[in-house]
TIRO-2110 file (N, C-alpha, C; in Angstrom, 1 decimal):
// TIRO-2110
31.4, -63.7, 97.3, N, 1, A
31.0, -63.8, 95.9, CA, 1, A
29.6, -63.3, 95.8, C, 1, A
29.4, -62.4, 94.7, N, 2, A
28.1, -61.8, 94.5, CA, 2, A
27.2, -62.8, 93.8, C, 2, A
25.9, -62.6, 94.0, N, 3, A
24.9, -63.4, 93.4, CA, 3, A
24.8, -63.1, 92.0, C, 3, A
24.6, -64.1, 91.1, N, 4, A
24.4, -63.8, 89.6, CA, 4, A
23.4, -62.8, 89.3, C, 4, A
22.3, -62.8, 90.2, N, 5, A
21.2, -61.8, 89.9, CA, 5, A
21.7, -60.4, 89.8, C, 5, A
22.6, -60.1, 90.8, N, 6, A
23.1, -58.8, 91.0, CA, 6, A
24.2, -58.4, 89.9, C, 6, A
25.0, -59.5, 89.6, N, 7, A
25.9, -59.3, 88.4, CA, 7, A
25.2, -59.1, 87.1, C, 7, A
24.1, -59.7, 86.8, N, 8, A
23.4, -59.5, 85.6, CA, 8, A
22.8, -58.1, 85.6, C, 8, A
22.2, -57.7, 86.7, N, 9, A
21.7, -56.4, 86.8, CA, 9, A
22.7, -55.4, 86.6, C, 9, A
23.9, -55.6, 87.1, N, 10, A
25.0, -54.6, 87.0, CA, 10, A
25.6, -54.5, 85.5, C, 10, A
25.6, -55.6, 84.8, N, 11, A
26.0, -55.5, 83.5, CA, 11, A
25.0, -54.9, 82.6, C, 11, A
23.7, -55.2, 82.9, N, 12, A
22.6, -54.5, 82.2, CA, 12, A
22.6, -53.1, 82.4, C, 12, A
22.9, -52.6, 83.6, N, 13, A
23.0, -51.2, 83.8, CA, 13, A
24.0, -50.5, 82.9, C, 13, A
25.3, -51.1, 82.8, N, 14, A
26.2, -50.6, 82.0, CA, 14, A
25.9, -50.6, 80.5, C, 14, A
25.2, -51.8, 80.1, N, 15, A
24.8, -51.9, 78.8, CA, 15, A
23.8, -50.8, 78.3, C, 15, A
22.9, -50.6, 79.3, N, 16, A
21.8, -49.5, 79.0, CA, 16, A
22.6, -48.1, 78.9, C, 16, A
23.5, -47.9, 79.8, N, 17, A
24.1, -46.5, 79.8, CA, 17, A
25.0, -46.5, 78.5, C, 17, A
25.7, -47.4, 78.1, N, 18, A
26.5, -47.4, 76.9, CA, 18, A
25.7, -47.1, 75.7, C, 18, A
24.4, -47.7, 75.7, N, 19, A
23.5, -47.6, 74.5, CA, 19, A
23.0, -46.1, 74.5, C, 19, A
22.7, -45.6, 75.7, N, 20, A
22.3, -44.2, 75.8, CA, 20, A
23.5, -43.2, 75.3, C, 20, A
24.7, -43.6, 75.8, N, 21, A
25.8, -42.8, 75.5, CA, 21, A
26.2, -42.8, 73.9, C, 21, A
26.0, -43.9, 73.3, N, 22, A
26.2, -43.9, 71.9, CA, 22, A
25.2, -43.1, 71.1, C, 22, A
23.9, -43.1, 71.5, N, 23, A
22.9, -42.3, 70.9, CA, 23, A
23.2, -40.8, 71.1, C, 23, A
23.6, -40.4, 72.4, N, 24, A
24.0, -39.1, 72.7, CA, 24, A
25.1, -38.5, 71.9, C, 24, A
26.2, -39.4, 71.8, N, 25, A
27.4, -39.0, 71.1, CA, 25, A
27.0, -38.7, 69.6, C, 25, A
26.1, -39.5, 69.0, N, 26, A
25.7, -39.3, 67.5, CA, 26, A
24.9, -38.0, 67.5, C, 26, A
23.9, -37.8, 68.3, N, 27, A
23.2, -36.6, 68.3, CA, 27, A
24.1, -35.3, 68.6, C, 27, A
25.0, -35.5, 69.5, N, 28, A
25.9, -34.3, 69.9, CA, 28, A
26.7, -33.9, 68.7, C, 28, A
27.3, -34.9, 68.0, N, 29, A
28.1, -34.5, 66.8, CA, 29, A
27.3, -33.9, 65.7, C, 29, A
26.0, -34.4, 65.6, N, 30, A
25.1, -33.9, 64.6, CA, 30, A
24.5, -32.6, 64.8, C, 30, A
24.1, -32.3, 66.1, N, 31, A
23.2, -31.2, 66.3, CA, 31, A
23.8, -30.1, 67.1, C, 31, A
24.9, -30.3, 67.8, N, 32, A
25.5, -29.2, 68.6, CA, 32, A
26.3, -28.4, 67.8, C, 32, A
26.2, -27.0, 67.8, N, 33, A
27.0, -26.1, 66.9, CA, 33, A
28.5, -26.0, 67.4, C, 33, A
29.3, -25.8, 66.5, N, 34, A
30.8, -25.8, 66.8, CA, 34, A
31.2, -24.7, 67.9, C, 34, A
30.3, -23.7, 67.9, N, 35, A
30.7, -22.7, 69.0, CA, 35, A
30.6, -23.2, 70.4, C, 35, A
29.7, -24.2, 70.5, N, 36, A
29.5, -24.8, 71.8, CA, 36, A
30.5, -25.9, 72.1, C, 36, A
30.8, -26.7, 71.0, N, 37, A
31.8, -27.7, 71.1, CA, 37, A
33.2, -27.2, 71.4, C, 37, A
33.5, -26.0, 70.8, N, 38, A
34.9, -25.4, 70.9, CA, 38, A
34.8, -24.3, 71.8, C, 38, A
34.0, -24.3, 72.9, N, 39, A
33.9, -23.1, 73.8, CA, 39, A
35.2, -23.0, 74.6, C, 39, A
35.2, -21.9, 75.4, N, 40, A
36.4, -21.6, 76.3, CA, 40, A
36.6, -22.7, 77.3, C, 40, A
37.8, -23.0, 77.7, N, 41, A
38.1, -24.0, 78.7, CA, 41, A
37.7, -25.4, 78.4, C, 41, A
37.4, -25.7, 77.2, N, 42, A
36.9, -27.1, 77.0, CA, 42, A
38.0, -28.1, 77.2, C, 42, A
39.2, -27.7, 77.2, N, 43, A
40.3, -28.6, 77.5, CA, 43, A
40.4, -29.0, 79.0, C, 43, A
39.7, -28.3, 79.9, N, 44, A
39.8, -28.5, 81.3, CA, 44, A
38.7, -29.3, 81.8, C, 44, A
37.9, -29.8, 80.9, N, 45, A
36.7, -30.7, 81.3, CA, 45, A
37.2, -31.9, 82.0, C, 45, A
36.5, -32.4, 83.0, N, 46, A
36.8, -33.7, 83.6, CA, 46, A
36.0, -34.8, 83.0, C, 46, A
34.8, -34.6, 82.6, N, 47, A
34.0, -35.5, 81.8, CA, 47, A
33.5, -34.8, 80.6, C, 47, A
33.4, -35.4, 79.4, N, 48, A
32.9, -34.8, 78.2, CA, 48, A
31.3, -34.5, 78.4, C, 48, A
30.9, -33.5, 77.6, N, 49, A
29.5, -33.2, 77.6, CA, 49, A
28.5, -34.4, 77.4, C, 49, A
29.0, -35.2, 76.5, N, 50, A
28.2, -36.4, 76.2, CA, 50, A
27.9, -37.4, 77.3, C, 50, A
29.0, -37.5, 78.2, N, 51, A
28.8, -38.4, 79.3, CA, 51, A
27.9, -37.7, 80.3, C, 51, A
28.0, -36.4, 80.5, N, 52, A
27.1, -35.7, 81.5, CA, 52, A
25.7, -35.8, 81.0, C, 52, A
25.4, -35.6, 79.7, N, 53, A
24.0, -35.7, 79.1, CA, 53, A
23.5, -37.1, 79.3, C, 53, A
24.3, -38.1, 79.0, N, 54, A
23.9, -39.4, 79.1, CA, 54, A
23.6, -39.8, 80.5, C, 54, A
24.4, -39.4, 81.5, N, 55, A
24.1, -39.7, 82.9, CA, 55, A
22.8, -39.1, 83.4, C, 55, A
22.5, -37.9, 82.9, N, 56, A
21.2, -37.3, 83.3, CA, 56, A
20.0, -38.0, 82.7, C, 56, A
20.1, -38.4, 81.4, N, 57, A
19.1, -39.2, 80.7, CA, 57, A
18.9, -40.6, 81.4, C, 57, A
20.1, -41.2, 81.8, N, 58, A
20.1, -42.5, 82.4, CA, 58, A
19.3, -42.4, 83.8, C, 58, A
19.7, -41.3, 84.5, N, 59, A
19.0, -41.2, 85.9, CA, 59, A
17.5, -40.9, 85.7, C, 59, A
17.2, -40.1, 84.7, N, 60, A
15.8, -39.8, 84.5, CA, 60, A
15.0, -41.1, 84.1, C, 60, A
15.6, -42.0, 83.3, N, 61, A
15.0, -43.2, 82.9, CA, 61, A
14.7, -44.1, 84.1, C, 61, A
15.7, -44.1, 85.1, N, 62, A
15.6, -44.9, 86.3, CA, 62, A
14.7, -44.3, 87.3, C, 62, A
14.2, -43.1, 87.1, N, 63, A
13.2, -42.6, 87.9, CA, 63, A
13.8, -41.6, 89.0, C, 63, A
15.0, -41.2, 88.9, N, 64, A
15.6, -40.2, 89.9, CA, 64, A
14.9, -38.8, 89.6, C, 64, A
14.6, -38.1, 90.6, N, 65, A
13.8, -36.9, 90.5, CA, 65, A
14.8, -35.7, 90.5, C, 65, A
15.8, -35.8, 91.1, N, 66, A
16.7, -34.6, 91.2, CA, 66, A
18.2, -35.0, 90.7, C, 66, A
18.9, -33.9, 90.4, N, 67, A
20.2, -34.1, 89.9, CA, 67, A
21.2, -34.7, 91.0, C, 67, A
20.9, -34.4, 92.2, N, 68, A
21.6, -34.8, 93.4, CA, 68, A
21.4, -36.4, 93.4, C, 68, A
20.1, -36.9, 93.4, N, 69, A
19.9, -38.3, 93.4, CA, 69, A
20.6, -39.0, 92.2, C, 69, A
20.5, -38.4, 91.0, N, 70, A
21.1, -38.9, 89.8, CA, 70, A
22.7, -39.0, 90.0, C, 70, A
23.3, -37.9, 90.6, N, 71, A
24.7, -37.9, 90.8, CA, 71, A
25.1, -39.1, 91.7, C, 71, A
24.3, -39.2, 92.8, N, 72, A
24.6, -40.4, 93.8, CA, 72, A
24.6, -41.7, 93.1, C, 72, A
23.6, -41.9, 92.3, N, 73, A
23.4, -43.1, 91.6, CA, 73, A
24.6, -43.4, 90.6, C, 73, A
25.0, -42.4, 89.9, N, 74, A
26.2, -42.4, 89.0, CA, 74, A
27.4, -42.8, 89.7, C, 74, A
27.6, -42.1, 90.8, N, 75, A
28.8, -42.4, 91.6, CA, 75, A
28.8, -43.9, 92.2, C, 75, A
27.7, -44.4, 92.6, N, 76, A
27.6, -45.7, 93.2, CA, 76, A
27.4, -46.8, 92.3, C, 76, A
26.8, -46.6, 91.2, N, 77, A
26.5, -47.6, 90.2, CA, 77, A
27.4, -47.6, 89.0, C, 77, A
27.6, -46.5, 88.4, N, 78, A
28.4, -46.4, 87.1, CA, 78, A
29.8, -46.2, 87.3, C, 78, A
30.2, -45.1, 87.9, N, 79, A
31.6, -44.6, 87.9, CA, 79, A
31.9, -44.4, 89.4, C, 79, A
32.9, -45.3, 89.9, N, 80, A
33.2, -45.3, 91.3, CA, 80, A
34.3, -44.2, 91.6, C, 80, A
35.2, -44.0, 90.7, N, 81, A
36.3, -43.1, 91.0, CA, 81, A
36.5, -42.1, 89.9, C, 81, A
36.1, -42.5, 88.6, N, 82, A
36.3, -41.5, 87.6, CA, 82, A
35.5, -40.3, 87.5, C, 82, A
34.3, -40.3, 88.2, N, 83, A
33.3, -39.3, 88.2, CA, 83, A
33.6, -38.3, 89.3, C, 83, A
33.8, -37.0, 89.1, N, 84, A
34.2, -36.2, 90.3, CA, 84, A
33.0, -35.9, 91.2, C, 84, A
END
């Protein structure tokens, strides 16, 4: 059984990420031109642009200095299997 301390931290992490994602989705819909939204091969995306942007911002807020470190954190903390 996990300690409540770690469970609380884990849910806080998801809460913060979801808040970031909501803001990014609103800004993406408002500010990104349709030429980028409807670009070539958009149907083959594994993750939407908004999730990628939110992951980078989340990693930056946690103090990760590189994309590799952010990717590792995303894979271990946020998305275990869904993130390629």
